[in-house]
Structures are given as C-alpha cells and as structure tokens.
Wavefront OBJ file of the C-alpha trace (Angstrom):
o trace
v 9.499 -9.638 15.927
v 9.764 -6.101 17.373
v 12.165 -7.247 20.109
v 14.098 -9.221 17.505
v 14.347 -6.084 15.333
v 15.659 -4.067 18.262
v 18.472 -6.571 18.880
v 19.618 -6.085 15.270
v 19.238 -2.297 15.440
v 21.401 -2.158 18.583
v 24.013 -4.268 16.790
v 23.919 -1.982 13.735
v 24.380 1.118 15.874
v 27.400 -0.622 17.395
v 28.873 -1.099 13.907
v 27.777 -4.655 13.049
v 27.288 -4.690 9.263
v 25.888 -8.242 9.305
v 22.975 -7.123 11.494
v 22.240 -4.403 8.947
v 22.053 -7.033 6.197
v 19.502 -9.041 8.208
v 17.163 -6.054 8.679
v 17.539 -4.932 5.075
v 16.653 -8.422 3.925
v 13.655 -8.615 6.264
v 12.016 -5.379 5.035
v 13.445 -4.753 1.574
v 10.635 -6.348 -0.439
v 7.813 -4.481 1.238
v 9.692 -1.172 1.360
v 10.345 -1.556 -2.370
v 6.687 -2.458 -3.062
v 5.473 0.574 -1.127
v 8.012 2.818 -2.864
v 6.885 1.468 -6.241
v 3.239 2.205 -5.351
v 4.204 5.806 -4.662
v 6.864 6.502 -7.280
v 5.356 4.458 -10.167
v 8.877 3.956 -11.613
v 11.076 0.960 -10.794
v 14.410 2.806 -10.802
v 13.159 5.551 -8.503
v 11.506 3.003 -6.213
v 14.782 1.065 -6.000
v 16.684 4.249 -5.179
v 14.239 5.127 -2.398
v 14.160 1.568 -1.046
v 17.878 0.828 -1.191
v 19.498 4.147 -0.469
v 17.371 6.819 1.101
v 15.307 4.715 3.518
v 18.176 2.683 4.929
v 20.391 5.744 5.331
v 17.832 6.917 7.912
v 18.325 3.831 10.072
v 20.444 5.605 12.678
v 17.493 7.939 13.379
v 15.356 5.092 14.755
v 14.705 5.768 18.466
v 12.690 2.665 19.338
v 9.537 4.665 20.148
v 7.408 2.593 17.765
v 7.612 -0.787 16.059
v 10.476 -0.874 13.595
v 8.139 -1.928 10.768
v 5.840 1.071 11.402
v 8.833 3.383 11.523
v 10.453 2.112 8.316
v 7.165 2.266 6.352
v 6.717 5.832 7.550
v 10.244 6.733 6.426
v 9.505 5.131 3.029
v 6.225 7.068 2.737
v 7.773 10.436 3.647
v 10.829 9.852 1.460
v 8.572 9.115 -1.514
v 6.445 12.206 -0.832
v 9.608 14.341 -0.715
v 10.863 12.848 -3.988
v 7.508 13.395 -5.706
v 7.443 17.044 -4.576
v 11.064 17.524 -5.634
v 10.350 16.066 -9.078
v 7.073 18.019 -9.257
v 5.626 14.957 -10.892
v 2.038 15.073 -12.081
v 0.024 12.694 -9.923
v -2.285 10.132 -11.447
v -5.906 11.005 -10.918
v -8.944 8.777 -10.912
v -12.405 10.226 -10.997
v -14.484 8.692 -8.247
v -17.787 7.413 -9.514
v -20.597 7.438 -7.000
v -20.448 3.757 -6.180
v -22.886 2.473 -3.633
v -21.811 -0.044 -1.010
v -23.632 -2.687 -3.109
v -21.633 -1.874 -6.244
v -18.314 -2.084 -4.410
v -19.433 -5.448 -2.945
v -20.421 -6.630 -6.438
v -16.919 -5.823 -7.696
v -15.434 -7.758 -4.775
v -17.611 -10.742 -5.723
v -16.608 -10.459 -9.366
v -12.960 -10.494 -8.310
v -13.589 -13.615 -6.233
v -14.649 -15.422 -9.404
v -11.260 -14.839 -11.023
v -8.545 -17.409 -10.282
v -6.447 -16.390 -7.276
v -3.241 -15.707 -9.237
v -5.047 -13.770 -11.959
v -6.986 -11.879 -9.300
v -3.762 -10.870 -7.541
v -2.292 -9.643 -10.841
v -5.482 -7.745 -11.725
v -5.451 -5.956 -8.379
v -1.707 -5.210 -8.655
v -2.226 -3.774 -12.161
v -5.104 -1.611 -10.968
v -3.208 -0.409 -7.888
v -0.456 0.801 -10.214
v -3.023 3.041 -11.931
v -4.154 4.724 -8.716
v -2.698 7.920 -7.265
v 0.361 7.213 -5.112
v -1.214 7.711 -1.702
v -4.285 5.584 -2.496
v -2.095 2.758 -3.750
v 0.132 3.005 -0.669
v -2.786 2.916 1.807
v -4.532 0.005 0.105
v -1.296 -1.995 0.056
v -0.743 -1.492 3.787
v -4.341 -2.313 4.672
v -5.176 -5.211 2.359
v -1.830 -6.826 1.585
v 0.048 -6.148 4.815
v -3.149 -6.261 6.901
v -1.998 -3.403 9.119
v -4.511 -1.888 11.529
v -5.968 1.598 11.062
v -3.901 2.669 14.090
v -0.628 1.414 12.582
v -1.377 3.010 9.217
v -2.256 6.236 11.038
v 1.191 6.246 12.660
v 2.851 5.723 9.274
v 0.986 8.490 7.415
v 0.479 10.754 10.464
v -3.334 10.634 10.548
v -5.943 9.656 13.118
v -7.441 6.152 12.570
v -10.842 7.644 11.609
v -9.183 9.779 8.917
v -7.373 6.684 7.630
v -10.731 4.878 7.467
v -12.249 7.701 5.375
v -9.210 7.785 3.068
v -9.326 4.001 2.658
v -12.991 4.150 1.716
v -12.252 6.793 -0.944
v -9.288 4.754 -2.162
v -11.494 1.674 -2.473
v -13.972 3.683 -4.534
v -11.166 4.770 -6.855
v -9.982 1.169 -7.079
v -13.557 0.114 -7.884
v -13.589 2.643 -10.743
v -10.351 1.264 -12.179
v -11.412 -2.367 -11.665
v -14.748 -1.778 -13.357
v -12.926 -0.569 -16.474
v -10.593 -3.565 -16.401
v -12.952 -6.413 -15.525
v -15.182 -8.172 -17.961
v -18.594 -6.493 -17.749
v -20.330 -9.853 -18.037
v -18.567 -11.078 -14.897
v -19.720 -7.992 -13.009
v -23.267 -8.071 -14.404
v -23.721 -11.758 -13.578
v -22.895 -10.966 -9.957
v -25.192 -7.945 -9.915
v -28.028 -10.153 -11.196
v -27.476 -12.894 -8.618
v -27.010 -10.292 -5.868
v -30.356 -8.657 -6.699
v -32.097 -12.035 -6.924
v -30.812 -13.041 -3.504
v -32.249 -9.938 -1.851
v -35.694 -9.818 -3.457
l 1 2 3 4 5 6 7 8 9 10 11 12 13 14 15 16 17 18 19 20 21 22 23 24 25 26 27 28 29 30 31 32 33 34 35 36 37 38 39 40 41 42 43 44 45 46 47 48 49 50 51 52 53 54 55 56 57 58 59 60 61 62 63 64 65 66 67 68 69 70 71 72 73 74 75 76 77 78 79 80 81 82 83 84 85 86 87 88 89 90 91 92 93 94 95 96 97 98 99 100 101 102 103 104 105 106 107 108 109 110 111 112 113 114 115 116 117 118 119 120 121 122 123 124 125 126 127 128 129 130 131 132 133 134 135 136 137 138 139 140 141 142 143 144 145 146 147 148 149 150 151 152 153 154 155 156 157 158 159 160 161 162 163 164 165 166 167 168 169 170 171 172 173 174 175 176 177 178 179 180 181 182 183 184 185 186 187 188 189 190 191 192 193 194 195 196
C-alpha cells in the first residue's frame, strides 16, 4: 500500500490530476471522520478534509507512510483551526473507574447488537473532547499501533498509551450515562459471581 501510494504521489508531483483523485478517494473517508472527531461540525470537517489537508500534499517527503503523514496533517490542521476559532472544548469529568468497571462496560457493549453498538460508540465519541475522540478512532477503528499514533500526534508510544487509557476512562463515563443501567448491572453481577 505504501509503495502504491508513492507511485501516485510521484505522478501527482509530475502534474497527473488523475493520480490525485485516486489518493483523495483512498483516504477521504477517514480524513473526514478524523476531522469530524476534532471539529465536531460537519461543514468545518469537510473544509479541513477537502481543502486544507490535500493542499499540503506537495509537502510530503516520503519519510513516513503516506497514511501516517496525512493523518498527522489532518490532526495538526484541526488543532490550528480550533485555536484560530478559540472554540470551547468539550470536557468530560473522569470518574475513578477501576479496570473492572471499564471491562464491565465493554461487556455491556458486547450485549448490544453490532450495528447498535457501533452507533452507540460513535455517538459517545462525538461527545468526547476532540483529541480523545481522535486517538480512540485511530486506535480502535483504524487499529493503528501506538508507534504510528505517536508519529501522527508527535508523542512517544508510552505517552500515547497513557492518553488512550485516560480517553477510555472518559469514554466509559459517557457510555455509562448512555447505556441502560440494567445492562451494566447485570454484567457487574455475573462478573462478580464468576470471580468469587
């Protein structure tokens, strides 16, 4: 995929507009999703995804995977826009969840039908602060490694791991408010019973 990307990038830099269309098509959905996680507004996310990110294409030097590079550009572009707009960030108070409580929420989510579960998580991600939502999307939906995420957000893998853990705790807080308490409690009961 990386080699394939480079072939298209070389063509773009040599003026081939069709090659540009191929790369845009390949990454547009995820770049838009990540922009939406950060910006929280569809129009602004579209502007970032369609205009600002792809105008940076000629700056790609081939020193990293194209996907890592473009996600990083999306992340930094969104941060710049948020600072420029001086937008108030969403905040979520982190409850002191134990590892067991986070696991219980995961189990409760497993009980929900796959499509409904996906929608529930998407809805809750939209309520998180931009950076938390962005990190969780890269890690859980795109299944990127800590190293790759670190390159995108300019952090060491261990720092990414700590941030992801905090983000999961915030997500757990939001999920707990959204999920049916009975679903959660039934899992807590069976979890306790299993470990007596």
